[in-house]
N, C-alpha and C positions, 0 to 999 in steps of 0.2 A: 726616389726621393720623398713625389712629391702626395705618390700615393700611400707611402707607410707617413704619409701626413695627414692627410686626408682618415684615413680608417682612426687612427691612434688623435685625433683631434674626436669623432666621434664617440669614440671609445669613453674622450677624459670627459664632455659633454652629461657622457648619460653618469655615469659613476661616482667623476667627480664635481663637477652643474649639480647631478642627481636629475637629468634632464633624461625620460622617460622615452625612447622608443616606441613608434606604433610598428604593424606589421610590415609597411610602404615603406618605412626606412629599413626594417633593418633585410630588407628584400634587396636595397639602392646596399649596402655592404656585401652584398657574394659576391659581385664584380672583382671589390679591392681584396677580401680571402682568395683568388682565388689568382689574378692578375701581378700580385708580389711578386708568390709562388716562380709563375712562370714567364716575369720579366728575369727575374732568376737564375732561372733555366734557361730565356734566351743571352744573355749575355754568359751564360760559361761556355753554354757551347756559341759563341761567340769566337770567343778566345780560343777551342781547343778548334778552327779553320773549317766551323762549319755553316757558314753566311748563310746559306743559303734555307735550312732550316732556323735559323734564329729567324734572320727574315721574315719566312711564313706563322713566325709564332708573335712575334712583335703586332702583326698584324694580324692574326686573330687579336691578341691579347689589345686592339684600339679598337678593334670592333665588339670588343665585350661592352667597352666602357664607353663607347658610341650609343649604345644598349640604355647600359644605366643612366648616359643624358636624358635620354626618352621616358624612359621611371621617373626618374625626374623630376623629367618636363609635368608626365602627368599626376606626379604629389604636387608638384607646386602650383598647378590646376585646376586640381581635390583645394589645397587648402583656401585659394583664392575663389574659387564656390563656380568656376565658368564650366563643370562638371562631375556631376557623384564620384568618389569614386568604390569601390568596390565593397562587399556588403557587410565585410571582412574586419572590417577600421570600422565599421561604426561608432564602436565602442568595447574598446581591449582593459582589462584589469591587467595593472603590470605594478609588481614593486622587485624592488631593489632585496637576492636578500640577504636579510639579517645575520647579525655575528650574533651564537649565544644558543640557550637549547630555548629560544622561546617560542611558543607553539604557535595556530596556528589564525589564534583567536586572536592573541596578542600586535602580530601580524598587518588584524585585519587596516584598524587603522595608516599604518601606509602606504595601506592600495589604492593605488590614482586605476582614473579612467585616461586610455592617452585616445585621443581621437585622432585618424590622420589627415582628416579637414580644420583641422584645429590648428596653426603651425605653432609652434609651445614660446620659441621668438625667432626676430627676423631683426636682419644684423645690418646696414647701412638698405633696409626695403627687402632684404631677402632671405628665408626662412634655409632653415636647414636644408631641404630637400632642393631649395634656386642656389646657394652655392654646392652640393654635391654636381648638378649642372654642368655649374662652372670649371668644376676642380678634372671630370673629366671631358671635357672636349680639350682642354690642356691638355690629360692628358694621353689623348686619342687623336691630334695635333706630336704630341712626342713622340707616340711610337710609330703612330706613319713614317715621320721621319727616320727613325731609323731601323724602319724596316725598307722606307728605299733608300738608304746611307750601306743598311749588310748586304745589299744585293751589289751595292756598287762595290762594295769591301773598302768603305771611307770611311767607316764603324773603327778609333781605335782604341781602346780603353783600360 
């Protein structure tokens, strides 16, 4: 549930709030796109009497979120200027596709440059990357707990 809420929040900020993601932001979404269906498959495996396979899948998803927390930490460090970001993040043009028949020239004024080293917004002192680290660590912890519980046959649906 937290994973779905996190990715829906990111997509909401992008499409409703018009906060364009940088390449590192987009990479941090991959774990969610893989983990949500994988966790669902793990729950199905658990409910069909395959707790060992479900436990292994939960552990793999936990590792994916731990790796994503590392990527988020790297991105947050880039935003704070602790270390340089990748060259691909220097200046990425981004525009949210418009509706209608407007040509590419008409869309140029709407196109902005999204940099990985500048946080677009900070909430309680943390950027999107910083909040992603917190969400990923929480998800990693919950999935490891689920993995051990499934192994011990303590998970009830």
